C-alpha positions as CSV (number, residue, x, y, z in Angstrom):
1,M,0.0,0.0,0.2
2,D,1.6,3.6,-0.6
3,S,1.7,6.2,1.7
4,T,-1.1,7.9,0.4
5,A,-3.0,5.0,1.1
6,N,-1.7,4.4,4.9
7,K,-2.4,8.3,5.2
8,N,-6.1,7.8,4.3
9,L,-6.8,5.2,6.8
10,T,-5.0,6.7,9.6
11,I,-7.6,7.3,12.6
12,N,-7.4,11.1,12.9
13,T,-9.9,13.8,13.3
14,K,-10.7,14.7,9.8
15,T,-11.3,10.8,9.2
16,V,-13.7,10.8,12.8
17,L,-15.4,13.6,11.6
18,I,-16.1,11.9,7.8
19,V,-17.5,9.0,9.6
20,S,-19.4,10.8,11.8
21,L,-21.0,12.7,9.6
22,F,-22.1,10.4,7.2
23,S,-23.6,7.7,10.0
24,I,-25.7,10.7,11.1
25,A,-26.5,11.9,7.2
26,Y,-27.9,8.2,6.7
27,L,-29.7,7.6,9.5
28,L,-31.4,11.3,8.8
29,L,-31.9,10.5,5.5
30,S,-33.8,6.8,6.1
31,R,-35.8,8.3,8.9
32,F,-36.9,11.1,6.4
33,L,-37.6,8.7,3.4
34,I,-38.6,5.5,4.8
35,G,-39.0,5.8,8.6
36,Y,-37.1,4.9,11.6
37,K,-35.9,0.9,11.4
38,S,-33.8,-0.7,13.9
39,D,-31.6,-2.4,11.3
40,Q,-30.7,0.8,10.2
41,V,-29.0,1.8,13.4
42,T,-27.5,-1.9,13.4
43,L,-25.8,-1.4,10.0
44,V,-24.0,2.0,11.2
45,L,-22.7,0.3,14.7
46,I,-21.4,-2.1,12.8
47,F,-19.8,0.2,10.3
48,N,-18.4,2.1,13.1
49,V,-17.3,-1.0,15.5
50,L,-15.2,-2.6,12.4
51,F,-14.2,1.2,11.1
52,Y,-12.5,2.0,15.0
53,A,-11.4,-1.6,16.1
54,S,-8.2,-1.9,13.8
55,A,-6.5,-1.7,11.0
56,I,-7.7,-4.9,9.4
57,T,-11.3,-4.3,10.2
58,R,-11.4,-0.9,9.1
59,K,-10.2,-2.2,5.4
60,F,-13.0,-5.2,5.6
61,I,-15.3,-2.7,6.0
62,L,-14.3,-0.4,3.9
63,G,-13.7,-2.8,1.2
64,F,-17.4,-3.8,2.0
65,T,-18.7,-0.4,1.8
66,I,-20.1,-1.9,-2.1
67,F,-22.2,-3.7,-0.9
68,I,-23.5,-1.4,1.9
69,V,-23.8,1.1,-0.7
70,Y,-26.1,-1.5,-2.4
71,W,-28.1,-2.3,0.5
72,V,-28.7,1.4,1.2
73,I,-29.9,1.9,-2.5
74,F,-32.5,-1.3,-2.1
75,D,-33.8,0.1,1.0
76,F,-34.3,3.5,-0.3
77,M,-36.7,1.9,-2.7
78,K,-39.3,1.9,-0.5
79,A,-39.7,5.5,-0.9
80,F,-40.2,5.1,-4.7
81,P,-42.5,2.5,-5.4
82,N,-42.4,1.0,-8.8
83,Y,-45.9,1.0,-9.2
84,N,-45.8,4.6,-9.1
85,F,-44.1,5.4,-12.5
86,N,-45.6,2.4,-14.8
87,T,-48.6,-0.2,-14.8
88,V,-47.8,-3.4,-12.7
89,H,-48.1,-6.3,-15.2
90,I,-50.0,-9.0,-13.7
91,G,-52.4,-11.1,-15.9
92,D,-50.3,-10.8,-18.7
93,L,-47.2,-12.3,-17.4
94,Y,-49.3,-15.0,-15.5
95,N,-50.9,-15.9,-18.9
96,L,-47.5,-15.9,-21.0
97,E,-46.0,-18.1,-18.4
98,K,-48.9,-20.4,-18.5
99,H,-48.8,-20.3,-22.5
100,L,-44.9,-21.0,-22.5
101,F,-44.2,-23.5,-19.6
102,G,-47.9,-24.4,-18.5
103,I,-47.9,-28.2,-17.2
104,N,-51.5,-30.2,-17.9
105,D,-52.3,-31.4,-14.6
106,N,-55.5,-33.8,-14.7
107,G,-56.4,-32.0,-17.5
108,I,-56.1,-28.6,-16.4
109,R,-53.0,-26.3,-17.7
110,V,-51.1,-24.7,-14.7
111,T,-48.0,-22.2,-14.0
112,P,-45.1,-24.3,-13.1
113,N,-45.8,-22.1,-9.9
114,E,-49.6,-24.2,-9.5
115,Y,-48.1,-27.1,-10.2
116,W,-45.7,-27.6,-7.4
117,K,-48.4,-25.9,-5.4
118,L,-50.7,-28.7,-5.6
119,H,-47.6,-31.4,-5.6
120,S,-45.6,-30.1,-2.4
121,K,-43.4,-32.4,-0.9
122,T,-42.1,-32.0,2.9
123,A,-38.8,-33.3,1.9
124,I,-38.5,-30.4,-1.3
125,D,-40.1,-28.0,1.2
126,V,-36.8,-28.4,3.3
127,I,-34.4,-28.7,0.8
128,T,-35.7,-26.1,-1.1
129,G,-35.5,-23.3,2.1
130,I,-32.2,-24.7,2.7
131,F,-31.0,-23.4,-1.0
132,Y,-32.8,-20.0,-0.5
133,L,-31.5,-19.1,2.4
134,C,-28.3,-18.9,0.6
135,W,-28.8,-16.5,-2.0
136,I,-27.3,-13.6,0.5
137,P,-24.7,-15.3,2.9
138,V,-23.4,-17.1,-0.3
139,P,-22.2,-14.3,-2.2
140,L,-21.1,-11.9,1.3
141,G,-19.3,-15.3,2.2
142,F,-17.6,-15.5,-1.2
143,A,-16.9,-12.0,-1.2
144,A,-15.0,-12.5,2.3
145,F,-13.3,-15.7,0.7
146,L,-12.2,-13.2,-2.2
147,F,-11.2,-10.1,0.0
148,F,-8.6,-12.1,2.2
149,K,-7.4,-14.2,-1.3
150,N,-7.4,-11.8,-4.4
151,K,-8.5,-8.1,-3.2
152,R,-8.2,-7.3,-6.9
153,Q,-10.9,-9.9,-7.7
154,F,-12.9,-8.9,-4.5
155,L,-13.5,-5.8,-6.3
156,Y,-14.4,-6.9,-9.6
157,F,-16.6,-9.3,-8.3
158,S,-18.1,-6.4,-5.7
159,L,-18.9,-4.1,-8.5
160,T,-20.0,-6.8,-10.8
161,F,-22.9,-7.7,-7.9
162,V,-23.6,-3.9,-7.5
163,L,-23.9,-3.3,-11.5
164,V,-26.1,-6.6,-11.9
165,N,-28.5,-5.3,-9.1
166,L,-28.8,-1.5,-10.8
167,L,-29.8,-3.4,-14.4
168,G,-32.3,-5.3,-12.2
169,F,-33.8,-2.1,-10.7
170,V,-33.9,-0.5,-13.8
171,V,-36.1,-3.4,-15.1
172,Y,-38.2,-3.2,-11.7
173,Y,-39.3,0.6,-12.3
174,T,-39.7,0.2,-16.5
175,F,-41.9,-3.5,-16.0
176,P,-43.1,-3.7,-12.5
177,A,-44.4,-7.2,-12.0
178,A,-45.8,-9.2,-9.5
179,P,-44.9,-12.4,-8.1
180,P,-47.1,-15.8,-8.5
181,W,-48.0,-15.7,-5.2
182,Y,-49.9,-12.5,-5.4
183,I,-52.4,-14.4,-7.7
184,Q,-52.4,-17.1,-5.6
185,Y,-53.9,-14.7,-3.0
186,H,-55.3,-11.7,-4.5
187,G,-56.5,-12.3,-8.1
188,F,-55.2,-10.3,-11.0
189,K,-56.7,-6.5,-9.1
190,F,-53.6,-4.6,-8.5
191,T,-53.6,-3.7,-4.7
192,P,-50.9,-1.2,-3.9
193,L,-49.0,-1.3,-0.2
194,T,-49.8,-4.9,-0.6
195,A,-47.4,-6.8,2.1
196,G,-44.9,-9.4,1.4
197,N,-45.8,-12.8,1.9
198,T,-43.7,-16.1,2.2
199,A,-45.7,-18.1,-0.4
200,G,-44.6,-21.9,-0.2
201,L,-41.8,-21.2,2.0
202,A,-44.1,-21.1,4.7
203,R,-44.2,-24.6,4.7
204,F,-40.5,-24.5,5.4
205,D,-41.3,-22.3,8.8
206,A,-44.0,-24.4,10.1
207,Y,-41.8,-27.7,9.5
208,F,-39.2,-26.2,11.7
209,H,-41.4,-23.8,13.9
210,A,-39.7,-21.0,13.1
211,G,-40.2,-17.6,11.2
212,I,-37.0,-17.4,9.5
213,F,-38.9,-16.6,5.6
214,K,-42.0,-14.6,7.7
215,S,-39.1,-11.8,8.8
216,I,-37.2,-11.8,5.8
217,Y,-40.1,-11.2,4.0
218,T,-42.2,-8.6,5.8
219,K,-39.2,-6.2,5.4
220,G,-39.2,-6.4,1.3
221,S,-39.1,-3.2,-0.2
222,N,-41.5,-3.8,-2.8
223,V,-43.6,-7.2,-3.4
224,F,-44.2,-6.1,-7.2
225,A,-40.7,-6.1,-7.9
226,A,-40.6,-9.8,-9.2
227,M,-38.8,-9.2,-12.4
228,P,-36.1,-10.0,-12.9
229,S,-35.5,-12.3,-10.1
230,L,-32.2,-10.7,-8.6
231,H,-32.3,-14.2,-6.5
232,S,-31.2,-16.2,-9.5
233,S,-28.7,-13.7,-10.5
234,Y,-26.4,-13.4,-7.6
235,P,-25.3,-17.4,-7.2
236,V,-24.6,-17.2,-11.4
237,I,-22.2,-14.0,-10.6
238,V,-20.8,-16.7,-7.6
239,V,-20.0,-18.9,-10.2
240,Y,-18.6,-17.1,-12.9
241,Y,-16.2,-15.8,-10.6
242,A,-15.1,-19.1,-8.8
243,I,-14.4,-20.4,-12.1
244,K,-12.6,-17.7,-13.0
245,N,-10.7,-18.0,-9.6
246,R,-10.8,-21.9,-10.4
247,L,-12.0,-23.0,-6.9
248,G,-12.0,-26.4,-8.6
249,W,-14.4,-28.8,-6.6
250,V,-16.2,-25.7,-4.6
251,N,-17.4,-24.6,-8.1
252,I,-19.5,-28.1,-8.2
253,I,-21.3,-26.6,-4.8
254,F,-21.8,-23.2,-6.4
255,A,-23.1,-24.3,-9.2
256,T,-25.6,-26.9,-7.3
257,V,-27.2,-24.1,-5.0
258,M,-27.3,-21.9,-8.3
259,V,-29.6,-24.5,-9.7
260,G,-31.5,-24.9,-6.1
261,I,-32.3,-21.5,-6.1
262,W,-33.7,-21.3,-9.5
263,F,-36.0,-24.2,-8.8
264,T,-36.7,-22.9,-5.1
265,A,-37.6,-19.8,-6.7
266,V,-40.6,-21.1,-9.0
267,Y,-41.7,-24.2,-6.8
268,A,-42.5,-21.6,-3.9
269,S,-44.1,-19.8,-6.2
270,H,-41.9,-16.5,-5.7
271,H,-41.2,-16.2,-9.0
272,Y,-42.0,-17.4,-12.3
273,V,-39.5,-19.0,-15.0
274,L,-39.6,-16.0,-16.8
275,D,-38.6,-13.9,-14.3
276,V,-35.7,-16.8,-13.6
277,L,-35.0,-16.4,-16.5
278,A,-34.8,-12.7,-17.0
279,G,-32.7,-13.0,-13.4
280,I,-29.9,-15.0,-15.2
281,T,-30.2,-12.9,-18.1
282,C,-29.5,-9.5,-16.0
283,A,-26.6,-11.6,-14.4
284,C,-24.8,-12.4,-17.8
285,I,-25.3,-8.8,-19.3
286,G,-24.0,-7.1,-16.3
287,I,-21.2,-9.3,-16.1
288,A,-20.1,-9.1,-19.9
289,L,-21.2,-5.2,-19.4
290,F,-18.2,-5.0,-16.3
291,N,-15.9,-6.9,-18.3
292,L,-16.3,-4.3,-20.9
293,L,-16.3,-1.0,-18.7
294,I,-12.9,-2.4,-17.3
295,S,-11.4,-2.8,-20.2
296,K,-12.3,0.4,-21.9
297,I,-12.5,3.1,-19.1
298,K,-9.4,3.9,-17.7
299,S,-10.6,6.0,-15.4
300,L,-12.7,2.8,-13.6
301,Q,-9.2,0.8,-13.8
302,S,-7.8,4.0,-11.6
303,F,-10.5,4.1,-9.6
304,I,-10.3,0.2,-8.7
305,T,-6.2,0.4,-8.3
306,R,-6.7,3.0,-5.7
307,Y,-9.3,1.2,-3.7
308,E,-7.4,-1.9,-4.1
309,Q,-4.4,0.5,-2.3
310,V,-6.8,1.3,0.5
311,I,-8.1,-2.2,1.7
312,S,-4.8,-4.1,1.0
């Protein structure tokens, strides 16, 4: 690390002031936009504790600031519901799903979501629930591994992750879409401010007598953001960078989790097959776009080099 980067990591009046101002500004803006939540205080506490604890934890949390930026943007989306900007697609998406991927069940054509809702099995409920719990821990765990193994690859992975999310957010606002469970519980009529629902994942909660998924989906930013399925995008990014970093047999585990998450998204009625395919496409476009940007834009290359020096 060069002397400038070392200096920037030193705890002094300037850094304390900057961190304090950003922490306070975030809490105030959050309260103004979406109201007070304990998660906001927890995030600020974690950042501050790791920033001041030691040089190593300071570098770690500064590296993961990329993911914090993603989370803040995602959280603030609650203040700007996508259904206020474009018409929500409900029936048309359902009918297209049934037309393209419909299954004949006892003489009746149903969507894959409806088929699995009728033919769910406890064993599948448990396995798919475990897969779906991996959608955030696996990318973050992989990012932590890259942070300690290869800082440059960590930054590439992190920035690709955020880019894919931003592409997904653009689609959320241009093409608001209801998830399959919405029709199962509310029909084809659009009802704003609809609360999140665990749908098929409720069977996992019931089996273990826990409210794991219930606690997750009560915090959803917007239920009309099913297209694309970013749950399906994340493991694609992980698999791409795992292969790129030659992780061997670990790639098989990541690939299994990826396919498991894709299946669960449909099995639990959280996404259509169309949403999953859109998520995969979004990830592929994001990866290709990032590779293009990193090869063409020198200022981006310089930014990554400076960032790498700060966290090394």
